[in-house]
TORLUMRO-550342 format. One record per residue (C-alpha): residue in three letters; residue number from 1; x, y, z. Coordinates in Angstrom, 2 decimals, m for minus. Layout:
BEGIN
{res = ALA; n = NUM; px = X; py = Y; pz = Z};
...
# end
This chain:
BEGIN
{res = MET; n = 1; px = 8.05; py = 19.42; pz = 23.36};
{res = SER; n = 2; px = 10.26; py = 16.92; pz = 21.59};
{res = LEU; n = 3; px = 10.40; py = 16.94; pz = 17.81};
{res = PRO; n = 4; px = 9.74; py = 13.85; pz = 15.72};
{res = ARG; n = 5; px = 12.88; py = 12.13; pz = 14.51};
{res = LEU; n = 6; px = 13.27; py = 11.52; pz = 10.76};
{res = LEU; n = 7; px = 15.44; py = 8.77; pz = 9.32};
{res = GLN; n = 8; px = 15.83; py = 8.09; pz = 5.61};
{res = LEU; n = 9; px = 17.17; py = 4.63; pz = 4.96};
{res = HIS; n = 10; px = 18.74; py = 3.48; pz = 1.72};
{res = GLN; n = 11; px = 16.99; py = 4.64; pz = m1.42};
{res = GLU; n = 12; px = 17.56; py = 3.30; pz = m4.90};
{res = SER; n = 13; px = 19.70; py = 5.52; pz = m6.99};
{res = PRO; n = 14; px = 18.10; py = 7.28; pz = m9.97};
{res = ALA; n = 15; px = 20.29; py = 5.15; pz = m12.29};
{res = ALA; n = 16; px = 19.01; py = 1.93; pz = m10.68};
{res = ILE; n = 17; px = 15.40; py = 3.10; pz = m10.94};
{res = ARG; n = 18; px = 15.88; py = 4.05; pz = m14.58};
{res = ALA; n = 19; px = 17.49; py = 0.68; pz = m15.38};
{res = GLU; n = 20; px = 14.60; py = m1.20; pz = m13.72};
{res = LEU; n = 21; px = 11.96; py = 0.75; pz = m15.60};
{res = LEU; n = 22; px = 13.62; py = 0.34; pz = m19.01};
{res = GLN; n = 23; px = 14.21; py = m3.36; pz = m18.44};
{res = ASN; n = 24; px = 10.59; py = m3.94; pz = m17.53};
{res = LEU; n = 25; px = 9.30; py = m1.90; pz = m20.47};
{res = GLN; n = 26; px = 11.26; py = m4.07; pz = m22.88};
{res = THR; n = 27; px = 9.96; py = m7.43; pz = m21.71};
{res = PRO; n = 28; px = 7.44; py = m9.25; pz = m23.99};
{res = GLN; n = 29; px = 4.71; py = m8.32; pz = m21.44};
{res = ALA; n = 30; px = 5.74; py = m4.83; pz = m20.53};
{res = HIS; n = 31; px = 5.06; py = m3.91; pz = m16.91};
{res = VAL; n = 32; px = 5.78; py = m1.18; pz = m14.39};
{res = SER; n = 33; px = 5.70; py = m1.54; pz = m10.61};
{res = PRO; n = 34; px = 2.60; py = 0.02; pz = m9.06};
{res = LYS; n = 35; px = 4.80; py = 2.05; pz = m6.69};
{res = TYR; n = 36; px = 5.43; py = 4.39; pz = m9.63};
{res = LEU; n = 37; px = 1.75; py = 5.31; pz = m9.71};
{res = TYR; n = 38; px = 2.42; py = 7.51; pz = m6.62};
{res = ASP; n = 39; px = 4.33; py = 10.60; pz = m7.60};
{res = ALA; n = 40; px = 2.98; py = 13.87; pz = m6.14};
{res = LEU; n = 41; px = 0.15; py = 14.11; pz = m8.69};
{res = GLY; n = 42; px = m0.60; py = 10.39; pz = m8.53};
{res = SER; n = 43; px = m0.97; py = 10.56; pz = m4.75};
{res = ARG; n = 44; px = m3.44; py = 13.45; pz = m5.03};
{res = LEU; n = 45; px = m5.38; py = 11.60; pz = m7.71};
{res = PHE; n = 46; px = m5.53; py = 8.51; pz = m5.48};
{res = GLU; n = 47; px = m6.93; py = 10.64; pz = m2.66};
{res = ALA; n = 48; px = m9.63; py = 11.80; pz = m5.11};
{res = ILE; n = 49; px = m10.34; py = 8.14; pz = m6.02};
{res = THR; n = 50; px = m11.11; py = 7.35; pz = m2.38};
{res = GLU; n = 51; px = m13.94; py = 9.95; pz = m2.55};
{res = LEU; n = 52; px = m15.64; py = 8.34; pz = m5.55};
{res = PRO; n = 53; px = m18.95; py = 6.53; pz = m5.09};
{res = GLU; n = 54; px = m17.61; py = 3.45; pz = m6.89};
{res = TYR; n = 55; px = m14.55; py = 3.11; pz = m4.70};
{res = TYR; n = 56; px = m15.83; py = 1.32; pz = m1.63};
{res = PRO; n = 57; px = m12.61; py = 0.12; pz = 0.17};
{res = THR; n = 58; px = m11.62; py = 3.33; pz = 2.01};
{res = ARG; n = 59; px = m15.04; py = 4.20; pz = 3.40};
{res = THR; n = 60; px = m15.89; py = 0.54; pz = 4.15};
{res = GLU; n = 61; px = m12.68; py = 0.07; pz = 6.11};
{res = ALA; n = 62; px = m13.37; py = 3.30; pz = 7.97};
{res = ALA; n = 63; px = m16.83; py = 2.04; pz = 8.81};
{res = ILE; n = 64; px = m15.44; py = m1.17; pz = 10.20};
{res = PHE; n = 65; px = m13.06; py = 0.76; pz = 12.49};
{res = SER; n = 66; px = m15.93; py = 3.03; pz = 13.63};
{res = ALA; n = 67; px = m18.17; py = 0.15; pz = 14.44};
{res = CYS; n = 68; px = m15.64; py = m2.33; pz = 15.80};
{res = LEU; n = 69; px = m12.86; py = m0.32; pz = 17.45};
{res = PRO; n = 70; px = m14.17; py = m0.86; pz = 21.00};
{res = GLU; n = 71; px = m14.02; py = m4.63; pz = 20.42};
{res = MET; n = 72; px = m10.66; py = m4.35; pz = 18.67};
{res = THR; n = 73; px = m9.11; py = m2.60; pz = 21.64};
{res = ARG; n = 74; px = m9.75; py = m5.73; pz = 23.75};
{res = HIS; n = 75; px = m7.41; py = m7.64; pz = 21.37};
{res = LEU; n = 76; px = m4.80; py = m5.06; pz = 20.51};
{res = PRO; n = 77; px = m1.84; py = m4.13; pz = 22.71};
{res = HIS; n = 78; px = m1.82; py = m0.87; pz = 24.69};
{res = ASP; n = 79; px = 1.23; py = 1.21; pz = 25.51};
{res = ALA; n = 80; px = 2.84; py = m0.41; pz = 22.49};
{res = THR; n = 81; px = 5.08; py = 0.69; pz = 19.61};
{res = LEU; n = 82; px = 2.67; py = 1.44; pz = 16.76};
{res = ILE; n = 83; px = 4.44; py = 0.90; pz = 13.41};
{res = ASP; n = 84; px = 2.42; py = 2.36; pz = 10.53};
{res = LEU; n = 85; px = 3.31; py = 0.83; pz = 7.15};
{res = GLY; n = 86; px = 2.67; py = 3.17; pz = 4.20};
{res = ALA; n = 87; px = 1.72; py = 5.93; pz = 6.64};
{res = GLY; n = 88; px = 1.11; py = 8.77; pz = 4.15};
{res = ASN; n = 89; px = m0.61; py = 11.54; pz = 6.07};
{res = CYS; n = 90; px = m0.80; py = 9.33; pz = 9.21};
{res = ALA; n = 91; px = m4.54; py = 9.94; pz = 9.59};
{res = LYS; n = 92; px = m5.57; py = 6.31; pz = 9.85};
{res = ALA; n = 93; px = m3.10; py = 5.52; pz = 12.59};
{res = GLU; n = 94; px = m3.99; py = 8.69; pz = 14.50};
{res = ARG; n = 95; px = m7.50; py = 7.35; pz = 14.96};
{res = LEU; n = 96; px = m6.03; py = 4.58; pz = 17.12};
{res = PHE; n = 97; px = m4.06; py = 6.91; pz = 19.45};
{res = GLU; n = 98; px = m6.83; py = 7.63; pz = 21.93};
{res = ALA; n = 99; px = m7.98; py = 4.00; pz = 22.25};
{res = LEU; n = 100; px = m4.52; py = 2.39; pz = 22.43};
{res = ALA; n = 101; px = m2.30; py = 5.13; pz = 23.93};
{res = PRO; n = 102; px = 0.90; py = 3.99; pz = 22.14};
{res = ARG; n = 103; px = 4.20; py = 4.86; pz = 23.74};
{res = ARG; n = 104; px = 5.95; py = 5.17; pz = 20.36};
{res = TYR; n = 105; px = 4.70; py = 5.86; pz = 16.84};
{res = VAL; n = 106; px = 6.84; py = 4.86; pz = 13.86};
{res = ALA; n = 107; px = 5.52; py = 6.16; pz = 10.56};
{res = VAL; n = 108; px = 6.98; py = 4.26; pz = 7.61};
{res = ASP; n = 109; px = 6.81; py = 5.50; pz = 4.03};
{res = ILE; n = 110; px = 9.07; py = 5.53; pz = 0.99};
{res = SER; n = 111; px = 10.30; py = 9.03; pz = 1.79};
{res = VAL; n = 112; px = 10.52; py = 11.00; pz = 5.03};
{res = ASP; n = 113; px = 9.68; py = 14.10; pz = 2.99};
{res = PHE; n = 114; px = 6.15; py = 12.68; pz = 2.66};
{res = LEU; n = 115; px = 5.97; py = 12.33; pz = 6.43};
{res = ARG; n = 116; px = 7.59; py = 15.55; pz = 7.67};
{res = ALA; n = 117; px = 4.55; py = 17.87; pz = 7.88};
{res = ALA; n = 118; px = 2.16; py = 15.16; pz = 9.16};
{res = LEU; n = 119; px = 4.52; py = 14.07; pz = 11.93};
{res = ALA; n = 120; px = 5.21; py = 17.67; pz = 13.02};
{res = ARG; n = 121; px = 1.46; py = 18.22; pz = 13.42};
{res = LEU; n = 122; px = 1.00; py = 14.92; pz = 15.28};
{res = GLN; n = 123; px = 3.82; py = 15.65; pz = 17.65};
{res = ARG; n = 124; px = 2.26; py = 19.01; pz = 18.57};
{res = GLU; n = 125; px = m1.09; py = 17.35; pz = 19.24};
{res = HIS; n = 126; px = 0.29; py = 14.23; pz = 21.00};
{res = PRO; n = 127; px = 3.49; py = 15.43; pz = 22.73};
{res = ARG; n = 128; px = 3.80; py = 12.44; pz = 25.05};
{res = ILE; n = 129; px = 4.22; py = 9.98; pz = 22.17};
{res = ASP; n = 130; px = 7.75; py = 9.38; pz = 20.92};
{res = MET; n = 131; px = 7.63; py = 9.67; pz = 17.17};
{res = LEU; n = 132; px = 9.91; py = 8.53; pz = 14.34};
{res = GLY; n = 133; px = 9.50; py = 8.98; pz = 10.62};
{res = LEU; n = 134; px = 11.17; py = 6.17; pz = 8.71};
{res = GLY; n = 135; px = 11.82; py = 6.52; pz = 4.99};
{res = THR; n = 136; px = 12.20; py = 3.14; pz = 3.29};
{res = ASP; n = 137; px = 10.75; py = 1.02; pz = 0.49};
{res = PHE; n = 138; px = 9.45; py = m2.05; pz = 2.29};
{res = SER; n = 139; px = 7.77; py = m3.62; pz = m0.75};
{res = SER; n = 140; px = 10.45; py = m6.33; pz = m0.98};
{res = GLY; n = 141; px = 10.51; py = m6.96; pz = 2.73};
{res = LEU; n = 142; px = 10.38; py = m5.08; pz = 6.04};
{res = ALA; n = 143; px = 13.51; py = m4.57; pz = 8.15};
{res = LEU; n = 144; px = 13.30; py = m2.09; pz = 11.04};
{res = PRO; n = 145; px = 16.40; py = m0.26; pz = 12.27};
{res = PRO; n = 146; px = 17.42; py = m0.01; pz = 15.96};
{res = GLU; n = 147; px = 15.88; py = 3.50; pz = 16.08};
{res = ALA; n = 148; px = 12.45; py = 1.91; pz = 15.92};
{res = GLY; n = 149; px = 13.05; py = 0.46; pz = 19.38};
{res = ARG; n = 150; px = 14.30; py = m2.90; pz = 20.59};
{res = ALA; n = 151; px = 11.93; py = m5.67; pz = 19.57};
{res = GLU; n = 152; px = 11.81; py = m7.11; pz = 23.11};
{res = ASP; n = 153; px = 11.08; py = m3.78; pz = 24.92};
{res = ALA; n = 154; px = 7.39; py = m3.30; pz = 24.23};
{res = ALA; n = 155; px = 4.74; py = m4.96; pz = 22.20};
{res = ARG; n = 156; px = 4.75; py = m3.96; pz = 18.55};
{res = LEU; n = 157; px = 1.54; py = m3.30; pz = 16.71};
{res = LEU; n = 158; px = 2.27; py = m3.27; pz = 13.00};
{res = PHE; n = 159; px = m0.50; py = m1.48; pz = 11.11};
{res = TYR; n = 160; px = m1.04; py = m1.94; pz = 7.36};
{res = PRO; n = 161; px = m4.51; py = m0.59; pz = 6.46};
{res = GLY; n = 162; px = m6.01; py = 0.14; pz = 3.07};
{res = SER; n = 163; px = m5.75; py = m3.29; pz = 1.38};
{res = SER; n = 164; px = m2.30; py = m2.59; pz = m0.10};
{res = ILE; n = 165; px = m1.43; py = m6.23; pz = 0.57};
{res = GLY; n = 166; px = m3.54; py = m6.89; pz = m2.54};
{res = ASN; n = 167; px = m0.78; py = m5.43; pz = m4.73};
{res = PHE; n = 168; px = 1.42; py = m8.43; pz = m3.93};
{res = MET; n = 169; px = 1.15; py = m11.67; pz = m5.85};
{res = PRO; n = 170; px = 0.30; py = m14.45; pz = m3.39};
{res = HIS; n = 171; px = 3.81; py = m15.86; pz = m3.11};
{res = ALA; n = 172; px = 5.19; py = m12.34; pz = m2.68};
{res = ALA; n = 173; px = 2.50; py = m11.59; pz = m0.10};
{res = LEU; n = 174; px = 3.66; py = m14.63; pz = 1.90};
{res = THR; n = 175; px = 7.30; py = m13.49; pz = 1.74};
{res = PHE; n = 176; px = 6.35; py = m9.99; pz = 2.79};
{res = LEU; n = 177; px = 4.14; py = m11.15; pz = 5.68};
{res = ARG; n = 178; px = 6.96; py = m13.37; pz = 6.95};
{res = SER; n = 179; px = 9.16; py = m10.27; pz = 7.12};
{res = VAL; n = 180; px = 6.38; py = m8.49; pz = 8.98};
{res = HIS; n = 181; px = 6.08; py = m11.35; pz = 11.39};
{res = ALA; n = 182; px = 9.82; py = m11.16; pz = 12.07};
{res = ALA; n = 183; px = 9.52; py = m7.37; pz = 12.63};
{res = CYS; n = 184; px = 6.87; py = m7.94; pz = 15.29};
{res = GLY; n = 185; px = 9.68; py = m9.02; pz = 17.60};
{res = SER; n = 186; px = 9.49; py = m11.14; pz = 20.75};
{res = ALA; n = 187; px = 7.47; py = m8.98; pz = 23.14};
{res = PRO; n = 188; px = 4.17; py = m10.56; pz = 24.24};
{res = GLY; n = 189; px = 1.04; py = m9.14; pz = 22.63};
{res = SER; n = 190; px = 2.71; py = m8.12; pz = 19.35};
{res = GLY; n = 191; px = 0.98; py = m8.58; pz = 16.01};
{res = LEU; n = 192; px = m0.36; py = m7.18; pz = 12.77};
{res = LEU; n = 193; px = m3.52; py = m5.20; pz = 12.17};
{res = ILE; n = 194; px = m4.21; py = m5.21; pz = 8.38};
{res = GLY; n = 195; px = m6.91; py = m4.24; pz = 5.90};
{res = VAL; n = 196; px = m7.90; py = m6.79; pz = 3.27};
{res = ASP; n = 197; px = m10.27; py = m6.40; pz = 0.32};
{res = LEU; n = 198; px = m12.52; py = m9.43; pz = m0.10};
{res = VAL; n = 199; px = m13.73; py = m11.42; pz = m3.09};
{res = LYS; n = 200; px = m17.05; py = m10.05; pz = m4.41};
{res = ASP; n = 201; px = m19.13; py = m9.43; pz = m7.50};
{res = ALA; n = 202; px = m16.97; py = m8.74; pz = m10.59};
{res = VAL; n = 203; px = m19.16; py = m5.86; pz = m11.80};
{res = GLU; n = 204; px = m18.70; py = m4.01; pz = m8.44};
{res = LEU; n = 205; px = m14.97; py = m4.64; pz = m8.51};
{res = GLN; n = 206; px = m14.44; py = m3.37; pz = m12.05};
{res = ALA; n = 207; px = m16.50; py = m0.27; pz = m11.39};
{res = ALA; n = 208; px = m14.28; py = 0.52; pz = m8.39};
{res = TYR; n = 209; px = m11.20; py = 0.50; pz = m10.69};
{res = ASP; n = 210; px = m12.78; py = 2.12; pz = m13.75};
{res = ASP; n = 211; px = m15.02; py = 4.91; pz = m12.41};
{res = ALA; n = 212; px = m17.45; py = 6.90; pz = m14.50};
{res = LEU; n = 213; px = m15.59; py = 10.24; pz = m14.01};
{res = GLY; n = 214; px = m12.35; py = 8.77; pz = m15.25};
{res = VAL; n = 215; px = m10.28; py = 9.64; pz = m12.17};
{res = THR; n = 216; px = m8.79; py = 6.14; pz = m11.96};
{res = ALA; n = 217; px = m7.95; py = 6.41; pz = m15.72};
{res = ALA; n = 218; px = m6.12; py = 9.67; pz = m15.06};
{res = PHE; n = 219; px = m4.30; py = 8.07; pz = m12.12};
{res = ASN; n = 220; px = m3.13; py = 5.21; pz = m14.27};
{res = LYS; n = 221; px = m2.13; py = 7.35; pz = m17.26};
{res = ASN; n = 222; px = m0.21; py = 9.76; pz = m15.00};
{res = LEU; n = 223; px = 2.25; py = 6.88; pz = m14.47};
{res = LEU; n = 224; px = 3.50; py = 7.51; pz = m18.02};
{res = LEU; n = 225; px = 4.48; py = 11.06; pz = m17.18};
{res = HIS; n = 226; px = 6.25; py = 9.83; pz = m14.04};
{res = VAL; n = 227; px = 8.16; py = 7.20; pz = m16.07};
{res = ASN; n = 228; px = 9.11; py = 9.91; pz = m18.58};
{res = ARG; n = 229; px = 10.76; py = 11.90; pz = m15.80};
{res = LEU; n = 230; px = 12.48; py = 8.92; pz = m14.22};
{res = ALA; n = 231; px = 13.60; py = 7.03; pz = m17.35};
{res = GLY; n = 232; px = 13.88; py = 9.67; pz = m20.01};
{res = THR; n = 233; px = 11.18; py = 8.14; pz = m22.17};
{res = ASP; n = 234; px = 8.78; py = 10.05; pz = m24.36};
{res = PHE; n = 235; px = 5.38; py = 8.42; pz = m23.77};
{res = ARG; n = 236; px = 2.44; py = 10.42; pz = m25.13};
{res = VAL; n = 237; px = m0.55; py = 10.11; pz = m22.80};
{res = ALA; n = 238; px = m2.93; py = 10.45; pz = m25.79};
{res = ASP; n = 239; px = m1.63; py = 7.18; pz = m27.24};
{res = TRP; n = 240; px = m2.87; py = 5.16; pz = m24.25};
{res = GLN; n = 241; px = m6.11; py = 4.21; pz = m22.55};
{res = HIS; n = 242; px = m6.86; py = 2.83; pz = m19.13};
{res = VAL; n = 243; px = m8.06; py = m0.82; pz = m18.90};
{res = ALA; n = 244; px = m9.29; py = m2.52; pz = m15.70};
{res = LEU; n = 245; px = m10.43; py = m6.11; pz = m15.75};
{res = TYR; n = 246; px = m11.22; py = m8.82; pz = m13.18};
{res = ASP; n = 247; px = m9.43; py = m12.13; pz = m13.49};
{res = THR; n = 248; px = m11.97; py = m14.52; pz = m11.87};
{res = GLU; n = 249; px = m9.52; py = m17.42; pz = m11.76};
{res = HIS; n = 250; px = m6.93; py = m15.56; pz = m9.70};
{res = HIS; n = 251; px = m9.34; py = m13.26; pz = m7.86};
{res = ARG; n = 252; px = m7.53; py = m10.12; pz = m8.88};
{res = ILE; n = 253; px = m8.22; py = m6.81; pz = m10.58};
{res = GLU; n = 254; px = m5.61; py = m5.97; pz = m13.22};
{res = MET; n = 255; px = m4.87; py = m2.47; pz = m14.39};
{res = HIS; n = 256; px = m3.21; py = m1.95; pz = m17.74};
{res = LEU; n = 257; px = m2.42; py = 0.84; pz = m20.12};
{res = GLU; n = 258; px = m3.42; py = m0.12; pz = m23.65};
{res = ALA; n = 259; px = m2.07; py = 1.50; pz = m26.83};
{res = VAL; n = 260; px = m4.96; py = 2.96; pz = m28.85};
{res = ARG; n = 261; px = m2.73; py = 3.10; pz = m31.92};
{res = ALA; n = 262; px = 0.79; py = 1.98; pz = m32.80};
{res = ALA; n = 263; px = 3.00; py = 3.95; pz = m30.44};
{res = ARG; n = 264; px = 6.77; py = 4.32; pz = m30.60};
{res = VAL; n = 265; px = 8.43; py = 5.09; pz = m27.29};
{res = SER; n = 266; px = 12.04; py = 6.11; pz = m27.30};
{res = TRP; n = 267; px = 14.80; py = 7.03; pz = m24.82};
{res = PRO; n = 268; px = 18.40; py = 8.01; pz = m25.41};
{res = GLU; n = 269; px = 19.75; py = 4.45; pz = m25.79};
{res = GLY; n = 270; px = 16.83; py = 2.81; pz = m27.57};
{res = ALA; n = 271; px = 13.15; py = 2.50; pz = m28.42};
{res = ARG; n = 272; px = 10.20; py = 0.15; pz = m28.48};
{res = THR; n = 273; px = 7.13; py = 0.19; pz = m30.66};
{res = PHE; n = 274; px = 3.88; py = m0.98; pz = m29.12};
{res = ALA; n = 275; px = 1.26; py = m2.25; pz = m31.49};
{res = ALA; n = 276; px = m2.34; py = m1.05; pz = m31.23};
{res = GLY; n = 277; px = m3.96; py = m3.02; pz = m28.43};
{res = GLU; n = 278; px = m0.69; py = m3.99; pz = m26.75};
{res = ARG; n = 279; px = m0.66; py = m3.38; pz = m23.01};
{res = ILE; n = 280; px = 1.59; py = m2.32; pz = m20.16};
{res = HIS; n = 281; px = 0.59; py = m4.01; pz = m16.91};
{res = THR; n = 282; px = 0.60; py = m1.44; pz = m14.07};
{res = GLU; n = 283; px = m1.07; py = m3.03; pz = m11.08};
{res = ASN; n = 284; px = m2.67; py = m6.14; pz = m9.60};
{res = SER; n = 285; px = m5.08; py = m5.97; pz = m6.72};
{res = TYR; n = 286; px = m5.78; py = m9.40; pz = m5.29};
{res = LYS; n = 287; px = m9.00; py = m10.09; pz = m3.41};
{res = TRP; n = 288; px = m9.12; py = m12.66; pz = m0.60};
{res = THR; n = 289; px = m11.63; py = m14.73; pz = 1.29};
{res = PRO; n = 290; px = m11.39; py = m14.47; pz = 5.08};
{res = ALA; n = 291; px = m10.44; py = m18.17; pz = 5.26};
{res = GLY; n = 292; px = m7.82; py = m17.81; pz = 2.52};
{res = PHE; n = 293; px = m6.17; py = m14.79; pz = 4.09};
{res = THR; n = 294; px = m6.20; py = m16.39; pz = 7.55};
{res = LYS; n = 295; px = m4.37; py = m19.35; pz = 6.06};
{res = LEU; n = 296; px = m1.83; py = m17.03; pz = 4.45};
{res = LEU; n = 297; px = m1.17; py = m15.38; pz = 7.82};
{res = GLN; n = 298; px = m0.74; py = m18.81; pz = 9.48};
{res = ASP; n = 299; px = 1.73; py = m19.78; pz = 6.74};
{res = ALA; n = 300; px = 3.65; py = m16.55; pz = 7.46};
{res = GLY; n = 301; px = 4.05; py = m17.51; pz = 11.15};
{res = PHE; n = 302; px = 1.18; py = m15.72; pz = 12.88};
{res = ARG; n = 303; px = m0.50; py = m17.73; pz = 15.59};
{res = SER; n = 304; px = m4.16; py = m16.69; pz = 15.36};
{res = ALA; n = 305; px = m6.38; py = m14.24; pz = 13.52};
{res = THR; n = 306; px = m9.46; py = m12.27; pz = 14.45};
{res = VAL; n = 307; px = m11.52; py = m10.91; pz = 11.57};
{res = TRP; n = 308; px = m13.98; py = m8.02; pz = 11.47};
{res = THR; n = 309; px = m16.01; py = m7.24; pz = 8.30};
{res = ASP; n = 310; px = m18.76; py = m4.85; pz = 7.29};
{res = PRO; n = 311; px = m22.30; py = m6.29; pz = 7.16};
{res = ALA; n = 312; px = m22.02; py = m7.07; pz = 3.42};
{res = ALA; n = 313; px = m18.58; py = m8.76; pz = 3.90};
{res = ARG; n = 314; px = m16.97; py = m6.52; pz = 1.26};
{res = PHE; n = 315; px = m13.83; py = m5.72; pz = 3.27};
{res = ALA; n = 316; px = m12.07; py = m7.12; pz = 6.34};
{res = VAL; n = 317; px = m9.81; py = m5.79; pz = 9.06};
{res = VAL; n = 318; px = m7.73; py = m8.60; pz = 10.54};
{res = TRP; n = 319; px = m5.71; py = m8.79; pz = 13.79};
{res = ALA; n = 320; px = m3.04; py = m11.44; pz = 13.61};
{res = GLN; n = 321; px = m1.11; py = m12.33; pz = 16.79};
{res = ALA; n = 322; px = 2.63; py = m12.88; pz = 16.28};
# end
């Protein structure tokens, strides 16, 4: 049995990460990239969030795949290179293996260490599939190395489930999707299969991001501990509370951390005092209409889109042909 290959591409240096964090914390509207929500504890807390009754996206997307996969397989390429963006434990992509029989599986996440155990298990259970773990931060654009296979060899099915596209502002989503379109390559049948959260009632949306048990609050506040480790700051979790609100004009959930009292945060070279009520913006989650997202895909270069939703049209899975 062959072993999965693991390739770590360029990672930002600790000094560059620290400089980015400190710069963003000192802007008039302090903010931190949502990627810093996902340290080891943050990732476990997010897994817990997906089990909450208020958090509909994960189970709704899974239900769409369960109900619609036979129809999807008539659109999706078989014997393709399956490229899984933000693969994590690889479980979502694995559900496609039997139906699509990919020749190659490329699991992409920010670190190959996140992928090592999952890929080793997958390779044992699916020995005929060539597997590659690719460690890279694709949030600013996707560029695949030669190890992922030549773009003209086989169809490429890029897979981006879970509605993470909502973390991008619309102009950034367009830029990112253009890079994904380029990564699809030139082989016939290539395209993108993506999960998209849809516009819906504001009360339902806010509950999904501010659950009664406070798991999302813990997930958001854990970011402060991660920033402390990365940037040498001294945030006190007790000084901050979780805030989630829905911006109806821009169709987005915003997550913030709000100071419950005046809070001085220092680091070796400086400090900032946050007034009571002042916020640090930690995440956006944009919601789309099917028509609006289809238009975005077309603007990114994709030729056509097929949309599947749940009966209540809360969530969509979209296949976009390159």
